[in-house]
C-alpha positions as CSV (number, residue, x, y, z in Angstrom):
1,X,20.7,-58.8,55.1
2,X,23.0,-55.8,55.6
3,X,24.3,-54.7,52.3
4,X,28.0,-54.3,51.8
5,X,28.8,-56.0,55.1
6,X,29.7,-59.6,54.2
7,X,28.9,-62.1,56.9
8,X,26.9,-59.7,59.0
9,X,24.0,-62.0,59.7
10,X,21.9,-62.2,62.9
11,X,24.6,-64.2,64.7
12,X,26.9,-61.1,64.7
13,X,24.3,-59.0,66.6
14,X,24.2,-59.2,70.4
15,X,22.4,-57.8,73.3
16,X,24.1,-55.8,76.0
17,X,26.7,-53.1,76.1
18,X,27.4,-51.1,73.0
19,X,31.2,-51.4,72.2
20,X,31.3,-48.0,70.6
21,X,33.0,-45.3,72.7
22,X,30.5,-42.5,73.5
23,X,27.6,-44.0,71.7
24,X,24.9,-41.3,71.7
25,X,22.2,-43.7,72.9
26,X,24.0,-45.8,75.3
27,X,27.3,-44.1,76.4
28,X,30.7,-45.7,76.4
29,X,30.2,-49.4,76.9
30,X,27.2,-48.9,79.2
31,X,25.6,-52.2,80.1
32,X,21.9,-52.7,79.5
33,X,19.8,-51.4,82.4
34,X,17.4,-53.7,84.2
35,X,14.5,-54.5,82.0
36,X,16.2,-52.9,79.0
37,X,16.9,-54.9,75.9
38,X,19.3,-53.3,73.4
39,X,20.7,-54.5,70.1
40,X,24.1,-53.1,69.0
41,X,26.7,-53.7,66.4
42,X,29.8,-55.8,67.4
43,X,33.1,-54.2,68.0
44,X,34.7,-52.7,64.9
45,X,31.4,-52.1,63.3
46,X,30.2,-49.2,65.5
47,X,31.7,-46.5,63.4
48,X,34.7,-46.3,65.7
49,X,33.3,-44.0,68.3
50,X,32.2,-41.5,65.7
51,X,28.5,-42.0,65.4
52,X,27.5,-44.8,67.8
53,X,25.3,-46.7,65.5
54,X,23.4,-48.5,68.3
55,X,20.1,-49.8,67.4
56,X,18.5,-49.1,70.8
57,X,16.3,-46.3,69.6
58,X,14.9,-47.9,66.4
59,X,13.2,-51.2,66.1
60,X,14.4,-53.3,63.1
61,X,11.6,-54.1,60.8
62,X,12.0,-57.5,59.1
63,X,9.1,-56.9,56.7
64,X,10.3,-53.7,55.0
65,X,13.4,-51.9,53.8
66,X,13.2,-49.3,56.5
67,X,16.7,-48.4,57.8
68,X,17.3,-49.8,61.3
69,X,19.9,-47.2,62.2
70,X,18.8,-44.7,64.9
71,X,17.4,-41.5,63.7
72,X,20.3,-39.4,64.9
73,X,22.9,-41.4,63.0
74,X,23.9,-39.4,59.9
75,X,22.5,-41.0,56.8
76,X,25.7,-40.4,54.8
77,X,27.6,-42.4,57.4
78,X,25.2,-45.3,57.3
79,X,25.4,-45.2,53.5
80,X,29.2,-45.2,53.6
81,X,29.3,-48.3,55.8
82,X,26.5,-50.0,53.8
83,X,24.5,-50.6,56.9
84,X,21.0,-50.4,55.4
85,X,18.5,-52.8,57.0
86,X,17.2,-54.5,53.9
87,X,15.8,-57.7,55.2
88,X,15.5,-61.0,53.3
89,X,14.7,-64.6,54.1
90,X,18.4,-65.6,54.5
91,X,19.5,-62.9,57.0
92,X,16.5,-61.4,58.7
93,X,17.3,-58.5,61.0
94,X,16.7,-59.2,64.7
95,X,13.7,-57.4,66.1
96,X,14.5,-55.3,69.1
97,X,11.8,-55.2,71.8
98,X,10.0,-52.0,72.3
99,X,11.5,-50.0,75.2
100,X,10.6,-46.7,76.6
101,X,12.9,-43.9,75.8
102,X,14.8,-42.5,78.8
103,X,13.3,-39.3,80.2
104,X,15.2,-36.3,79.0
105,X,15.8,-33.4,81.3
106,X,13.8,-32.7,84.4
107,X,10.4,-34.2,84.7
108,X,10.8,-36.2,81.5
109,X,11.1,-33.2,79.3
110,X,14.0,-32.5,76.9
111,X,16.4,-29.7,77.9
112,X,18.2,-27.5,75.4
113,X,21.2,-29.7,75.8
114,X,19.2,-32.8,74.9
115,X,17.9,-31.3,71.7
116,X,20.9,-29.1,70.7
117,X,18.7,-26.1,70.5
118,X,19.7,-23.5,73.2
119,X,17.2,-21.0,72.0
120,X,14.5,-23.1,73.8
121,X,15.8,-21.8,77.1
122,X,18.0,-18.7,76.5
123,X,16.3,-15.5,75.5
124,X,19.4,-14.2,73.8
125,X,19.9,-17.4,71.9
126,X,16.2,-17.2,70.9
127,X,16.6,-13.7,69.6
128,X,19.7,-14.7,67.6
129,X,17.7,-17.7,66.2
130,X,14.8,-15.5,65.1
131,X,17.2,-13.2,63.3
132,X,19.0,-16.1,61.7
133,X,15.7,-17.4,60.3
134,X,13.9,-14.2,59.6
135,X,16.5,-12.2,57.7
136,X,17.2,-14.7,55.0
137,X,13.5,-15.4,54.8
138,X,12.8,-11.7,54.4
139,X,15.1,-11.4,51.4
140,X,13.7,-14.6,49.9
141,X,10.1,-13.5,50.3
142,X,10.9,-10.2,48.7
143,X,12.7,-11.9,45.8
144,X,9.8,-14.2,44.9
145,X,7.5,-11.6,43.2
146,X,10.6,-10.3,41.4
147,X,10.1,-13.1,38.7
148,X,6.9,-11.6,37.4
149,X,8.3,-8.0,37.7
150,X,11.4,-9.1,35.7
151,X,9.2,-10.6,32.9
152,X,7.1,-7.4,32.9
153,X,10.2,-5.2,32.7
154,X,11.5,-7.0,29.6
155,X,8.1,-7.5,27.9
156,X,7.3,-3.8,28.4
157,X,10.2,-2.9,26.0
158,X,8.7,-4.9,23.1
159,X,7.4,-3.0,20.1
160,X,3.7,-3.3,21.2
161,X,4.1,-3.2,25.0
162,X,0.5,-2.4,26.0
163,X,-1.0,-5.6,24.4
164,X,1.9,-7.7,25.6
165,X,1.8,-6.5,29.2
166,X,-2.0,-6.9,29.2
167,X,-1.7,-10.6,28.2
168,X,1.2,-11.1,30.6
169,X,-0.8,-9.6,33.5
170,X,-3.9,-11.8,32.9
171,X,-1.8,-14.9,32.6
172,X,0.2,-14.1,35.7
173,X,-3.0,-13.5,37.7
174,X,-4.3,-17.0,36.8
175,X,-0.9,-18.7,37.5
176,X,-0.4,-16.9,40.9
177,X,-3.9,-17.8,42.0
178,X,-3.3,-21.5,41.2
179,X,0.1,-21.5,42.8
180,X,-1.2,-19.8,46.0
181,X,-3.8,-22.6,46.4
182,X,-0.8,-24.9,47.0
183,X,1.0,-22.9,49.6
184,X,-0.2,-25.5,52.1
185,X,2.6,-27.8,50.9
186,X,5.2,-25.6,52.5
187,X,3.1,-24.6,55.6
188,X,2.3,-28.2,56.5
189,X,5.8,-29.6,55.8
190,X,7.5,-27.2,58.2
191,X,6.0,-28.5,61.5
192,X,6.1,-32.2,60.4
193,X,9.8,-32.0,59.7
194,X,10.5,-29.8,62.8
195,X,8.7,-32.2,65.1
196,X,10.5,-35.2,63.6
197,X,13.9,-33.5,64.1
198,X,13.2,-32.9,67.8
199,X,12.0,-36.5,68.2
200,X,15.2,-37.8,66.6
201,X,17.5,-35.7,68.7
202,X,15.8,-37.0,71.8
203,X,16.2,-40.6,70.6
204,X,12.5,-41.4,70.6
205,X,11.7,-45.0,69.7
206,X,9.1,-44.3,67.1
207,X,10.5,-41.0,65.8
208,X,9.4,-40.4,62.2
209,X,12.2,-39.9,59.7
210,X,12.2,-36.3,58.5
211,X,13.9,-37.4,55.2
212,X,10.9,-39.7,54.6
213,X,8.4,-37.0,55.4
214,X,10.1,-34.7,52.9
215,X,10.2,-37.5,50.3
216,X,6.5,-38.2,50.6
217,X,5.7,-34.5,50.4
218,X,7.8,-34.1,47.3
219,X,6.1,-37.1,45.7
220,X,2.7,-35.7,46.4
221,X,3.7,-32.2,45.2
222,X,5.2,-33.5,41.9
223,X,2.0,-35.5,41.3
224,X,-0.2,-32.5,42.0
225,X,2.0,-30.3,39.8
226,X,1.7,-32.7,36.8
227,X,-2.1,-32.9,37.2
228,X,-2.4,-29.1,37.5
229,X,-0.1,-28.6,34.5
230,X,-2.3,-30.8,32.4
231,X,-5.5,-29.1,33.6
232,X,-4.1,-25.6,32.9
233,X,-2.8,-26.6,29.5
234,X,-6.3,-28.0,28.5
235,X,-8.4,-25.4,30.4
236,X,-6.2,-22.2,29.8
237,X,-8.8,-20.5,27.5
238,X,-11.6,-20.9,30.1
239,X,-9.3,-19.8,33.0
240,X,-8.2,-16.7,31.1
241,X,-11.8,-15.9,30.2
242,X,-12.8,-16.0,33.9
243,X,-9.8,-13.6,34.5
244,X,-11.1,-11.1,32.0
245,X,-9.5,-12.0,28.7
246,X,-12.0,-11.9,25.8
247,X,-12.2,-15.2,23.9
248,X,-10.4,-15.0,20.5
249,X,-8.8,-11.7,21.2
250,X,-5.1,-11.0,20.6
251,X,-4.6,-10.3,24.3
252,X,-6.2,-13.7,25.1
253,X,-3.9,-15.5,22.6
254,X,-0.8,-13.9,24.1
255,X,-2.0,-14.8,27.6
256,X,-2.8,-18.4,26.7
257,X,0.7,-18.9,25.2
258,X,2.4,-17.5,28.3
259,X,0.2,-19.5,30.7
260,X,0.7,-22.8,28.9
261,X,4.4,-22.5,28.8
262,X,4.8,-21.3,32.4
263,X,2.4,-24.0,33.6
264,X,5.0,-26.6,32.4
265,X,7.1,-25.5,35.5
266,X,4.3,-26.2,38.0
267,X,5.6,-29.6,39.1
268,X,9.0,-27.9,39.8
269,X,7.3,-25.0,41.5
270,X,5.4,-27.3,43.9
271,X,8.5,-29.4,44.6
272,X,10.3,-26.1,45.4
273,X,7.6,-25.2,47.8
274,X,8.0,-28.5,49.7
275,X,11.8,-28.1,49.7
276,X,11.5,-24.6,51.3
277,X,9.3,-26.1,54.0
278,X,11.8,-28.9,54.6
279,X,14.7,-26.5,55.1
280,X,12.6,-24.3,57.4
281,X,11.8,-27.3,59.4
282,X,15.5,-27.8,59.8
283,X,15.9,-24.2,60.9
284,X,17.6,-23.3,57.6
285,X,16.3,-20.3,55.6
286,X,19.7,-19.5,54.1
287,X,19.7,-22.3,51.6
288,X,16.3,-21.3,50.1
289,X,17.6,-17.8,49.9
290,X,20.6,-18.9,47.9
291,X,18.4,-21.0,45.5
292,X,16.0,-18.1,45.0
293,X,18.9,-15.7,44.1
294,X,20.2,-18.3,41.7
295,X,16.7,-18.6,40.1
296,X,16.4,-14.8,39.9
297,X,19.8,-14.4,38.2
298,X,19.0,-17.1,35.7
299,X,15.7,-15.6,34.9
300,X,17.3,-12.2,34.2
301,X,19.9,-13.7,31.8
302,X,17.4,-15.9,30.0
303,X,14.8,-13.1,29.7
304,X,17.5,-10.8,28.0
305,X,18.4,-13.7,25.7
306,X,15.0,-15.1,24.8
307,X,12.7,-12.0,24.8
308,X,14.9,-9.9,22.5
309,X,17.0,-12.7,20.9
310,X,20.7,-12.7,19.9
311,X,22.0,-12.6,16.4
312,X,25.4,-13.7,17.5
313,X,24.0,-16.8,19.2
314,X,21.4,-17.4,16.6
315,X,18.5,-17.0,19.0
316,X,15.4,-15.4,17.6
317,X,13.3,-12.8,19.4
318,X,10.5,-14.7,21.1
319,X,8.7,-11.9,22.9
320,X,6.2,-12.9,25.5
321,X,6.8,-16.6,24.7
322,X,10.5,-16.0,25.5
323,X,9.6,-14.5,28.9
324,X,7.5,-17.6,29.7
325,X,10.4,-19.9,28.6
326,X,12.9,-18.0,30.7
327,X,10.7,-18.1,33.8
328,X,9.9,-21.8,33.4
329,X,13.6,-22.7,32.8
330,X,14.7,-20.8,35.9
331,X,12.2,-22.5,38.0
332,X,13.3,-26.0,36.8
333,X,16.9,-24.9,37.5
334,X,16.0,-23.9,41.1
335,X,14.2,-27.3,41.5
336,X,17.4,-29.1,40.5
337,X,19.4,-27.0,43.0
338,X,16.9,-27.8,45.8
339,X,17.0,-31.5,45.0
340,X,20.8,-31.5,45.0
341,X,20.9,-29.7,48.3
342,X,18.4,-32.1,49.9
343,X,20.2,-35.1,48.6
344,X,23.8,-34.0,49.4
345,X,22.7,-33.3,53.0
346,X,20.7,-36.5,53.5
347,X,17.4,-34.6,54.0
348,X,15.3,-36.5,51.6
349,X,14.5,-40.2,51.1
350,X,13.8,-40.5,47.3
351,X,12.4,-44.0,47.8
352,X,9.6,-42.4,49.9
353,X,9.0,-39.9,47.1
354,X,8.4,-42.7,44.6
355,X,6.3,-44.8,46.9
356,X,4.1,-42.0,48.4
357,X,0.8,-43.4,47.1
358,X,1.3,-46.6,49.2
359,X,2.0,-44.5,52.4
360,X,-1.5,-43.3,53.0
361,X,-1.3,-43.5,56.7
362,X,1.9,-41.5,56.8
363,X,0.4,-38.9,54.5
364,X,-2.7,-38.4,56.6
365,X,-1.3,-35.5,58.7
366,X,-0.1,-33.8,55.4
367,X,-3.4,-34.3,53.7
368,X,-5.6,-33.2,56.6
369,X,-3.5,-30.1,57.2
370,X,-3.5,-29.4,53.4
371,X,-7.3,-29.4,53.1
372,X,-7.7,-27.0,56.1
373,X,-5.0,-24.7,54.8
374,X,-6.6,-24.7,51.3
375,X,-9.9,-23.5,52.8
376,X,-8.0,-20.8,54.6
377,X,-6.3,-19.7,51.4
378,X,-9.5,-19.7,49.4
379,X,-11.3,-17.6,52.0
380,X,-8.5,-15.0,51.9
381,X,-8.4,-14.9,48.1
382,X,-12.2,-14.5,48.0
383,X,-12.1,-11.4,50.2
384,X,-9.3,-9.8,48.2
385,X,-11.1,-10.6,44.9
386,X,-14.3,-9.0,46.1
387,X,-12.4,-5.9,47.3
388,X,-10.9,-5.6,43.8
389,X,-14.2,-6.1,42.0
390,X,-15.9,-3.5,44.2
391,X,-13.2,-0.9,43.5
392,X,-13.2,-1.6,39.8
393,X,-17.0,-0.8,39.7
394,X,-16.6,2.5,41.5
395,X,-15.6,4.7,38.5
396,X,-14.9,4.3,34.8
397,X,-11.7,6.4,34.9
398,X,-9.7,3.7,36.5
399,X,-8.2,6.1,39.1
400,X,-9.8,4.2,42.1
401,X,-8.7,0.8,40.7
402,X,-5.1,2.1,40.2
403,X,-4.9,3.6,43.7
404,X,-6.3,0.3,45.1
405,X,-3.6,-1.6,43.3
406,X,-0.9,0.7,44.6
407,X,-2.1,0.2,48.1
408,X,-2.2,-3.6,47.7
409,X,1.4,-3.6,46.3
410,X,2.5,-1.6,49.3
411,X,0.6,-4.0,51.7
412,X,2.2,-7.1,50.1
413,X,5.7,-5.7,50.3
414,X,5.1,-4.7,54.0
415,X,3.7,-8.2,54.5
416,X,7.1,-9.7,53.6
417,X,8.8,-8.0,56.5
418,X,6.2,-9.2,58.9
419,X,5.8,-12.7,57.4
420,X,9.5,-13.3,58.0
421,X,8.8,-13.5,61.7
422,X,6.0,-15.9,61.0
423,X,8.5,-18.1,59.1
424,X,10.6,-18.3,62.3
425,X,7.5,-19.1,64.3
426,X,6.5,-21.9,62.0
427,X,9.8,-23.7,62.6
428,X,10.5,-22.8,66.2
429,X,7.1,-23.4,67.8
430,X,6.8,-27.1,66.9
431,X,10.3,-27.7,68.2
432,X,9.5,-25.9,71.5
433,X,6.3,-27.7,71.9
434,X,7.8,-31.1,71.1
435,X,10.7,-30.6,73.5
436,X,9.0,-29.0,76.5
437,X,5.2,-28.9,76.0
438,X,2.9,-25.9,76.3
439,X,5.0,-24.2,79.0
440,X,8.1,-23.9,76.8
441,X,6.1,-23.2,73.7
442,X,4.3,-20.4,75.5
443,X,7.6,-18.8,76.5
444,X,8.9,-18.9,73.0
445,X,5.7,-17.7,71.5
446,X,5.5,-14.6,73.8
447,X,9.0,-13.7,72.7
448,X,8.0,-14.1,69.0
449,X,5.0,-11.9,69.5
450,X,7.3,-9.1,70.7
451,X,9.3,-9.5,67.5
452,X,6.1,-9.4,65.4
453,X,4.8,-6.4,67.1
454,X,8.1,-4.6,67.0
455,X,8.4,-5.4,63.3
456,X,5.0,-4.0,62.7
457,X,5.9,-0.8,64.5
458,X,9.0,-0.4,62.4
459,X,7.2,-1.0,59.1
460,X,4.4,1.4,60.2
461,X,6.9,4.1,60.9
462,X,8.5,3.7,57.5
463,X,5.2,3.7,55.7
464,X,4.1,6.8,57.6
465,X,7.3,8.6,56.7
466,X,7.0,7.7,53.1
467,X,3.3,8.3,52.7
468,X,3.8,11.3,50.5
469,X,6.4,9.7,48.1
470,X,5.6,6.0,48.0
471,X,2.7,6.3,45.4
472,X,5.1,8.1,43.0
473,X,7.2,5.0,42.9
474,X,4.3,3.1,41.2
475,X,2.8,5.8,38.9
476,X,3.3,9.2,37.4
477,X,-0.5,10.0,37.5
478,X,-1.1,12.8,39.9
479,X,-4.7,11.8,40.5
480,X,-3.7,8.2,41.4
481,X,-1.0,9.5,43.7
482,X,-3.4,11.8,45.5
483,X,-6.0,9.0,45.9
484,X,-3.5,6.5,47.2
485,X,-1.8,8.6,49.9
486,X,-4.6,8.3,52.5
487,X,-4.6,4.5,52.0
488,X,-0.8,4.4,52.7
489,X,-1.5,6.2,55.9
490,X,-4.2,3.7,56.9
491,X,-1.8,0.8,56.1
492,X,0.9,2.4,58.3
493,X,-1.5,2.5,61.3
494,X,-2.5,-1.2,60.8
495,X,1.1,-2.5,60.8
496,X,1.5,-3.3,64.5
497,X,-1.7,-5.2,64.5
498,X,-0.7,-7.0,61.3
499,X,2.6,-8.0,62.9
500,X,0.7,-9.8,65.7
501,X,-1.7,-11.4,63.3
502,X,1.0,-12.8,61.0
503,X,3.0,-14.0,64.0
504,X,0.0,-15.8,65.4
505,X,-0.6,-17.3,62.0
506,X,2.9,-18.7,61.9
507,X,2.6,-20.0,65.5
508,X,-0.6,-21.9,65.0
509,X,0.6,-23.2,61.6
510,X,3.7,-24.5,63.3
511,X,1.5,-26.2,66.0
512,X,-0.6,-27.8,63.2
513,X,-3.8,-26.0,64.4
514,X,-5.0,-25.8,60.8
515,X,-8.7,-26.4,61.3
516,X,-9.1,-23.5,63.7
517,X,-7.1,-21.2,61.4
518,X,-9.3,-22.2,58.5
519,X,-12.6,-21.7,60.4
520,X,-11.4,-18.4,61.9
521,X,-10.4,-17.1,58.5
522,X,-13.7,-18.3,56.9
523,X,-15.7,-16.6,59.6
524,X,-13.7,-13.4,59.3
525,X,-14.2,-13.4,55.5
526,X,-17.9,-14.0,55.8
527,X,-18.2,-11.2,58.4
528,X,-16.2,-8.8,56.3
529,X,-18.0,-9.5,53.0
530,X,-21.3,-8.9,54.8
531,X,-20.1,-5.6,56.2
532,X,-18.9,-4.6,52.7
533,X,-22.5,-4.8,51.4
534,X,-23.4,-1.7,53.4
535,X,-24.0,1.3,51.1
536,X,-21.7,3.6,53.0
537,X,-18.7,1.3,52.6
538,X,-19.1,-0.3,49.2
539,X,-19.6,3.1,47.5
540,X,-16.2,4.5,48.1
541,X,-12.5,3.5,47.9
542,X,-12.0,4.6,51.5
543,X,-15.0,2.5,52.6
544,X,-13.5,-0.6,51.0
545,X,-10.3,-0.1,52.9
546,X,-12.2,0.4,56.1
547,X,-13.6,-3.1,55.4
548,X,-10.0,-4.3,54.9
549,X,-9.2,-2.9,58.3
550,X,-12.2,-4.7,59.8
551,X,-11.1,-7.9,58.2
552,X,-7.7,-7.6,59.9
553,X,-9.3,-6.8,63.3
554,X,-11.6,-9.8,63.0
555,X,-8.7,-12.1,62.3
556,X,-6.8,-10.7,65.2
557,X,-9.7,-11.3,67.5
558,X,-10.0,-14.9,66.5
559,X,-6.3,-15.6,66.9
560,X,-6.0,-13.7,70.2
561,X,-8.9,-15.8,71.6
562,X,-7.0,-19.0,70.5
563,X,-3.8,-17.8,72.1
564,X,-5.2,-16.7,75.4
565,X,-8.1,-19.1,75.5
566,X,-8.3,-22.9,75.2
567,X,-5.8,-23.6,72.4
568,X,-2.7,-25.6,71.9
569,X,-0.7,-23.1,73.9
570,X,-2.9,-23.2,77.0
571,X,-1.1,-23.9,80.2
572,X,-2.5,-24.9,83.6
C-alpha cells in the first residue's frame, strides 16, 4: 500500500492522461499515445504541477519495496507526500506494462536540453564545467596528504622527535598502502552514479537509482573497512616488520600504537571514499572540498590538544598516541558530515546500504571494476616500491634516498594539479557517452585532453622555474639539494606527457574500461622492472629516474593506442 495516503488503493490508479500540469514525463494532460500504457496518480495527488509524479517511467514492483516514483522525481518530495511503493497483500501496486522510452533528441540520442547538461554540446560550457570540477578537486587533493604532515609537525616537537617521527613514518607508510588499495571504491562509484543520473534525466524505464548505487557501495565499503581494521589490529606487528620496523624495538612499539588507533578509522575512511565518488558522479566536487577542509581544521585543533595536552582542560599529553586519536576522530567527523550531506540531499538509500549482501547482481559492476582497479593499483605500487628499494641500496650515506624522496614528493604534488582534470573526466565522460554515444564522448574527451596537456605545460614551466629552489623547501642538506635538482628538471620535462596520461586514465575510468587499464598498467610495470635490472640504470639515481620516465612513456603508449585504436571511444 502507499504509506501515509489513506484509501489510496489500486482503484484510485488509472490509465491515460496525467492530470498534473507540466508532468515531466507526459506533459500537461497529454493522453496516452497509441500502444502506450501509462499509470498516473489521480488529480490532487500529482504534486500540484510541481513534480509530475507520473509512474510512466518506472514499473511498480509488487514483490519488493522499491519506490515506484520516477527517477527524476525528487526523493524528498516523494517522502513528504508519503508516496512510497511498499506493496502488501491488501493493496498491491498496479504493474505498469513495459514501454519503450521516447527517443530523446535527434536520432534517438539525448540533447543537452534533455539531460540538463549544456556542457555536452557547448565548448564554452564544457570549459566552465571542467573548471567547476577541477578547481575544488585540486584543493581537496592537495589537502588530503596534509593530515599526515600535520601529525608529523606536532609529533616533531615532542621531547624525543627522532624516535617519534620514525615510528609515525613507518605506521603511516603501512596505513597509506592499505588505504590506496581501496581507491577503487571512489573510481568505480563515479561512473556508475554518473550513468544513472543521465538515465534518470532521460526518463529511461529501467534507469538504476543512483541513491541505491551509493548505498550499496557504502555498505560494501563499511564492511571492508571493519574487516581491514580487524586485520590491521591483529597483524600490525607483522605489517610494521615488513615495512622496516624491528620487532620489539621502541620505534616498533610507537608505530604499532599509532597504526592500531588510526586503523579504527578505516571504516569511516572507506565510506568517505565512496561519498567522494558519489558526489563526483553528481558533478559536485565542492562538497567534498568543504568536508576535507572541516576534517583538516578539526585535525589541527585535536592535535594541539591531544599531543601536548592541556592543564586547564585536564587533558594529559598523549604524544604519538594523541596524534593518532586526533586523526581518527577527524576522519570520523568527516564521515558524519558526508553522511549528513548525502542524506539531506537524497543522494543515498540507506536501506540499500544495509541490504548490500543480498544485492549481488547489482554489485557485480562494482566488484568487477574493483578487482581490475586493485590490480592496477598494486602494479603501480610495486614499481614505486622497487624504485625506492633500488635507490636505498645505492649508498650508505642516505643522500640518494633523500634526494629520491624529495623528487617523489614534488612528483606527487604536481600530480594533484594534473589529477584534478582526471577527476573531471571521470564524471563527464560517462555522462557524455550515456547521452550521445561515442561521437559525443569523443568530442568531450578531445577537449579534456587539451586541458590535461595545458595543465602539464603549466606545471612543467613552474617546476622548471623553481628547479634551483624547490629542493631547499624539503631539506637544508646541500648534498641532497644538489642531487635532487636534476631530478626536478626531468620531472618538469615529463609534465605535459603526464597531463595526457592522467587525463586518459580519468577518461577510461569514467567509461569503466577497468580491465584494459589494469592490463596496460601491469604490462608497463613488468617492462619497466625488466629494464631497471640493466646495470647501467640500476646503479645510479639518474638511471632509476630514467626508468621512471620509461614507465610513464609505456603507460602513455598503451593509453594512446586505446584512445585512437579500438576502444570505447572508437567512432565509425
